[in-house]
C-alpha positions in Angstrom: 109.2 117.4 72.1 109.5 114.6 69.7 113.2 114.8 70.4 112.6 114.4 74.0 110.5 111.1 73.5 113.7 110.0 71.5 116.1 110.6 74.0 114.1 109.1 76.7 113.4 106.0 74.6 116.9 105.7 74.0 117.8 106.3 78.1 115.0 103.0 78.5 116.8 101.1 76.1 120.3 101.4 77.3 118.9 100.8 80.9 117.5 97.7 79.7 120.5 96.4 77.8 122.4 97.0 80.9 120.3 94.7 83.1 120.3 91.9 80.2 124.2 92.2 80.5 124.4 91.9 84.2 122.1 88.9 83.9 124.3 87.3 81.1 127.6 88.0 82.9 126.3 86.5 85.6 125.5 83.2 84.1 128.8 83.2 82.0 130.4 84.1 85.5 128.9 80.8 87.1 129.2 78.4 84.0 132.7 79.1 83.5 133.5 79.1 87.7 135.0 82.6 88.3 136.0 82.9 91.7 132.5 84.2 93.6 134.4 86.0 96.5 135.7 88.1 93.7 134.7 92.0 94.0 133.7 91.8 90.4 131.7 88.8 90.5 130.1 89.5 93.9 128.9 93.1 92.2 127.3 91.3 89.2 125.9 88.9 91.4 124.2 90.9 93.7 122.6 92.8 90.5 121.4 89.7 88.8 119.5 88.6 91.8 118.0 92.0 92.0 116.8 92.1 88.6 116.0 88.3 88.6 112.0 88.9 88.9 111.9 86.2 91.1 112.9 83.6 88.8 116.2 82.3 90.3 114.5 79.2 91.5 111.8 78.8 88.7 113.7 75.6 87.7 115.4 73.1 89.7 117.9 70.9 87.7 120.3 68.7 89.7 123.4 70.9 88.3 123.5 74.2 89.9 125.2 75.8 86.4 122.0 75.0 84.4 119.9 76.1 87.2 121.5 79.6 87.0 121.5 79.5 83.1 118.2 78.2 82.6 116.6 80.7 85.3 118.7 83.9 84.9 118.4 82.9 81.3 114.6 83.5 81.2 115.0 86.6 83.6 117.4 88.2 81.0 114.8 87.2 77.7 112.0 88.6 80.0 113.9 91.9 80.6 114.7 92.2 76.4 111.0 91.7 75.9 110.0 94.5 78.8 112.5 96.8 77.4 111.3 96.5 73.8 107.6 97.0 75.0 108.0 99.9 77.0 110.8 101.5 74.4 107.7 100.8 71.7 105.0 102.8 73.6 107.7 105.5 74.6 108.2 106.2 70.8 104.2 105.9 69.9 103.4 108.8 72.4 102.4 111.8 70.7 102.3 115.3 72.3 
């Protein structure tokens, strides 16, 4: 049973890291002026919007690149924290 908990914790950590990566890639694509009509950029933007936790307009600086960096960056950090907490709780489960 302990091995199952370890596998579950690993799966949850990987999912959290994928969400974090999507948010960071979106920030990089915006900051470096990627073609927003590109299929990959569109896919990443859709995923980032899905996982942004409603933080896309938390801060509204004049520069839209800074806005994306700050707001999606905060969402990425929140996902890291959530992932760490959930994985920690799962690892503490005793059967």
